[in-house]
N, C-alpha and C positions, 0 to 999 in steps of 0.2 A: 504493500500500500504506500510506503514511503517513496518507492521508486515511481509509482504512479503520480504522486504529488510532485516529484521533481520533474517528471515529463511535462506536467501541465504548465510549468513556468517556461519551458522551451517552446510550447505550442504557439506562444504569441509571436514568435519570429519565424516559425516554420509554416509559412503561408504558401499554398499552392500557386504556381504561376497563373496569372489571369488568362482565362481563355481555355484552360485545360479542364476536361471533364473527369470526374472521379469514377464514372461507370462506362461500360461499353454501350455506346448509343444504339447498337443494333438490338440490345436486349432491354432497352428502357421502356417502362410503362409510363403513361401520363402522370401517375402518382409519383413514380420514382423521378421522373423528369422535373416535376415541381420541387421535390425534396432536394434534388441536386442543385436547382436554381437557387433555392434558399441557402443551401450550404455555401455555394459559390459567393453569394452576396455577403454572407457572414464572414467568410475568409477575407473578403475585400475590406470589411470593417477592421479586421486585425491589422491590415497593412496601413489603413488610414490612421488608426490610433497609435501606431508606432511613432508617429510624428509628435506626440504629446508626452512621451515617456521621459523626456529629459527634465529633471528637476532644476530649480534655480537655487543655488546655495544660499544666497542672501535672503531670498523669500522663505526658504525653509527655516533658517535661523530666526527670522522675524516671527514666523508662526510659532516657533517654540517659545520665544521670549514672551509674546503677548498671550500665551496660555499659562506658562509657569508663574509669572508674576501675579496676575489676577487671582489664580488659585491660592497662592500663598497669602495674599492680602485678605481675601475673603475668609480663609481659614483662621487667620490671626484675628480678624474682626469678630468672628463668631466666638473664638476663645475669650476675647476681651469682654464680650457680652455676658458670657458665663462668669467670668472672673468678677465682674462688677454687678452681678445678679440682675442684669438687664435681660430678662428671659425672652422678650420679643425679639431681641437681637439674634436668637438662634435661627431666625428665618434666613440668615446669611449662609446657612449650610446649603441652601438651594443653589445660589450661584457658585458656591465652592464645589458642589457636586457637578454642576454643569461644566466647569472648567476641568474637573477631574475626568469627566467623560471625554472632553476634547483632548486631554493628554493621552487617553487610551487610543483615540483615533490617530494621534501621532505615532504611538507605539505600534499600532496596526500598520501604518505605512512603512515604518522601519522594518517590520517583519517581512514585508514584500520587497525590501530593498529599494523603495521608491522615494524615500524622504530626502536623503542626501546623495543617494545612488553610489555611496561608498560603503561597502558591506561592513567594514570594521567600525566605521562611525555610526552607521545605522544600528548595528547590533548593540553597541555600548549605550547609545541613547535609549534604545528600546529596553535594555536590561535595567537601566537606571529608572526609567518611568515605571517599569514593572514593580518596583518597590512600593511606589505610591498606589498603583492600581491593584496591588496584591496578585499580580499575574506573572508567573515565571516565564520569562520571555522566550527562551529557546524551546521549552516544552510546548508553549502555546503556538509558536511559529510553526512547528511541525504539524500539530493538530489542525491548524488553520490552513496549511498547505494541502492537507488531505481533503478538507472541506472544499477548497477551490477545485481540486482535481476531480471530485466526484459529485459536485452539486447537481441535483436533479437526476442522479443515477439511482434507480430503484434497486440495483444489484449491489450498490456500495454505500449503504446508509450506515451511520453509526458515529464515526469520529467527527467532532466539531459541528454536529447538526442538532436541530430540534428533532427529536424522535417523531417520525410520521409513519403511520401504518396505512395500508390500503384497506378498503372495506372488507375484502376477503380475509386479510390477515387478522383484522379486528374480530370478525365473526368467528374465526377459528380459535380464538382465545378461550380459556376457561372463564367462568363467571368472575373469579377473583382477578384474572388477568385483565378482563375488560374494565373492572372497577379500578384497578391500578392505573390503567391508561387514561381513564376518565379523570382520575385525581391528578395525574401528571399534567394533563392538558387544561386543568382548571386554572383560570386567571390568577387566583390567590396563590396557587402553588407555582405557576409559571413565572409570575412577575413579582412575587413576594418572597415566598420561602425559597424558591429556586435560586435567585441571585445570591441570597445569604449563604446557602449551601455551597454554591459554586465558588464565590470569591473568598469566603472565610474558611471553608473546610476542604472542598474537593481539590482545589488547586494547591493544596499543601503537599500532595503526593501526585506523581505523574500517572494518574489513572488513564488507562487505555494505552499506555506506552511503558508498562512495567518491564517488558522484555526487549525494549528497543535500544539497548545499549546504555552507556554511561551518561550521555549528554542530557536527556530529560531529567535524570536524577540529580546531576550536578546543578543544572539550572534551577530546579525546584528547591533543592536544599540550600543553595547559595542565596536564592531570593528569600526563602524563609528566614535565614540567618540575618540578612540585611533588614528585613521587615522588623524582626525582633529588636535589632540594635537601634533602628530609627524610632520605633515605638518606645523603647526604654529611655532614649534620650528625651523624647517629647514628654513622656510621663514625668521624668525627673524635672523638666523645665516648667511644666504647666500643671502637673498633678494628674492622677489617674482618672478622677471623675470628670474634670473638664475635657481631658483627652477623649474619653469614651463618648461624652455628650456631643462632641464636635465631630470626631473622625468617624465613628461608627455610622451615624446617619448619612454622612457625606459619602462614604463608600457604598452603603446600601442603596442610596438614591441613585448614584451614578451607575451602580451595577444593574439596578432595575431598568433604568433608561437604556443601558447597553443591550440587555437581553430583549427588551421591546424592539429596539431597532433591528437587531439580528432576526427576530421573529418575523416582523412585518415585511422584511426585505425578501423573504422566501415563502412565507405562508400567506399567500393571497390567492383569490379564486382562480385566476387565469395563469397561475404559475405552470411550470413545465416539469414533469417527471416522465421518465421512460426507462426501458431496459435495453441492454445490449441485444442486437447490434444497432438498434434505432438511436440510442443515445449518442449525441455528438457534442463535444466540448463547446464549440462556438454557439450552437443553437441553445444548449442548456444555459449558457451564460447570459445570452440576450433575453431569453424568454422565461428562464427559471428564477430570475432576480428582478425585483421591482425598481421602478423609478419613483421613490417616495418623495413627492413634490412638497417639501416643507416650506413654511414661511421663511423669509430671509434670515431672521435672527437664529432660528432653530437650525437652518441650513449651515450657518457659520459655526455654531456651537458643536454640531455633529460632524464637522469636517467634511461636508458634502457627501457623506456616506450614503445618503439617500439615492444618489446617482449610481445605484448599486449594479445595474445591468452593465453599464460601461466599465465599472470597476472589475466585475467578474470576467469580462471579455479581455481586459488588459489591465492586470493588477499592478503593473509597473507605472501607470500614470499617477503622479502625485495628486493627493486629494484636492489641492488648491488649483489644479489644472482641469479638473473634471467639468467645471462650468464652461470652460473654453470649448470643450468638446460639444456640449449642447448648443452653445452660441454659434459655432461654425457648422454644426450638423443638426439643425432643429428637428429633423425627422426622427432622431433618437429619443426626443423628449416624450413622445406619446407611447413609446413601447413600455408596457407594464406600468403605466402611470397610475398612482393612487395618491389621493390627497390625504391630509391629516384626518378629516372627518370620515372619509371612506375607510381608512385604515382601522378604525375602531370596530368595524364589522368583521375584520379578519380574525378576531379572537375566537369566533364560533367555528371557524373552519379547521377541522381536526383530522379528517380522513381523506385519502386520495381515492377517487373513483376511477378505476382503470378504463371503464367503458366510455364515460363522458369526458375523461381526461381533465378533471378539475377537482379542487378541494371542496369538500362539503362538510356540513355540520352532522352531528350525531342524528338529529331529527331528519335531515334530508337523506342520510344513509339508510335509516329505517324505512322511510317512504319509498326510496328507490328499490330496496330489497322486497318490499311488499308488492310493488308494481311488476317486478320481474318474476 
């Protein structure tokens, strides 16, 4: 699976020469011809997006500074509110969480090697940010690479994904299995308990990569040690109660927002899932990830991650250049587009219907089963 993830990064540059067909035209059916035309167009997008992959070192440094400094200031202001018993001041954990989320987006770009485009610099910036986001960088980078390599592939679900079952798989579960899946997909668990479990506990060990060599273990344990040292220093400086009152909700709010973004970028009604040999990287990237069209302020805070279909097609494009892509190629803006209000309806979409090729709710799945 790791090799598959590595191959996905190479696919961005391995574009078939324009004009070549992937199939023997003598054996083409009309359906295959249309599929080949779509694949040809999607490979052309890879070539177009290659022109946006070069980051600008000055802009990257600026993005880092205007994220780190406000985060530190809001965190300190929230602590001052606790210190002087001005409890309404705890509202400042909200902007602190927003900037912590933005720091994670920078860590995310570092993981793709797209922030400074110098692997050593990206890696150490990512590792440092991981101490604040409670995310072991090298372990997370491997898991996220697998997600990119297999997004939308029904044969390769598991690592780095929101667990999604087909209707047939759900119906084949035992009663307790169906109850467990329903609980897992409940909003309180998904966006409340889930982020707390993920960032506070699960990421303290390299779950899913226990046998993948030393790097996931070294990354995880080194991050845990650094987190403990930073936490001990802050507790010594401000006290354990103020530290917990400020940092715990900051981390949990940022984590919940991050899980929501990851969820809605793949869990929308018209998303794409398929099995081999129908699964194609380019098609799954463009149609299996959404364009989450957020208001400008939220777009900035989230590092343009809502332009997720373009990101999946070419993960080496720095996040601050993604709006350039939509500006120059507005036809991409309507692909998988969902607004903030429309995204709220995605919470009920929990099962993949292989016949209609869309995500459906439990109620819709029962209705479809009765009709069939």
